[in-house]
N, C-alpha and C positions, 0 to 999 in steps of 0.2 A: 559205174559201169552200166552200160545199156545192153538191151537184147534186140538183134535185128529182126524186124518185122518184114521187110521186103527190101531186095536190091534189084535196081534196074539199070541197064546199060544207058548212059547218058551221051557220051561223046568220046571221040579218040582223035589223036593228033601225033605229030612228030616235033620234037624239040631237041635241038643240038644233035640231030641223028638218032635220037632214042625214041621209040613209040611209047605213048602212054595212052591209058584208058581211064575214063572217068565213070563212076557209078553213082546213082542217086540211092542213098540210103534212107529209110524211114525205120525208127525204132518203136518197140511196144509201147514206150512211154509218150509218143507223139513227136519226137524231135525228128527233123528231116535235115540232111545234109548230103555231103559228098564223100567218096573215098576212091583211092586210086587202086584199089584192089577189090576183086569180086567177093562177095561174102553171101553166106547161106542164111536162111531163116532160122532163128534160134541161136545164132552164134553171139558170143559175148563181145563186146567192142568197147573201147574208151573213145571220148570225144575230146576235141580241142575246139574252143570257142573263141571267135574274134568278131570284131565290129568292122563293117565294110559299108561305107555309104549310109551308116545310120541304122543298119540292120545287123542281126546277129547272124553269123554263118558257122555252121558245124562241120567239122572235118572228123571223120571216123576211122579208127585204126583197130585192127584184130588184136585181142588179148593173146599174148604169147603164153605158151605152156611153160610153166616153172620147172620142168624137167631138164636135168643137165646143168651146166654152169657150176658155180662154186657152191659148196655146202654152206648152210648158214654157220654163223659163229657160235660156238658153244661157250658161253660165259663161265660155266662150271670148269671146263678145261683149263681156261685162262686163269681163273681162281686157285685151280689146283697148282698150276706152275708158280704162281705168286706165292702161294703158301709155302711150298717146297723152297722156293728161293729165300723167303723170309726166315724159314727155320735153319737153313744153312748159313745164312748171314748171322742169325743170332747166335748160334752154337760155334762159330768159327773162332777159333783162339782158345777155346776152352778145353782143358785137358780131359782125357778119359771119355770122349763122346763116343757112343755107340750108334750104329745105323738106326736101332729102335728108337732112341731119343730123337733123331731128326724126323723120322716119320710120325712119332706121336706128336711132336710140336707142329709138324706140318698140318696134322689133322685139326689141332687146335686153331691154327691160323685160319684153315679152311673154313671151320664152322664160324669163326668171327666175321670172315668176308661174306659169307652167305647171310648174315643178318641185315 
């Protein structure tokens, strides 16, 4: 990730009926390249590097906020489900099984999965 030092308007045009604008970006680490969106000084960006006519060219993209979207997976919850499933499968077919036995065995399986 890079931090924007300066953003200057470079050029604009129309392609396939859509207007576009290009900006010249310079980062605090000294990289310079282009972006199709205006950015502010201090903004975090990621870069894409490609070779064109023997020279490296950089294209910069704003870093998106990670707010919203899907919640990260919780491996503990998946392990809890797996442990409960294992305990039910292990105790199925046995006579006189109480709910407490299923939960106790699920806890044992869960502890084993966490190791």
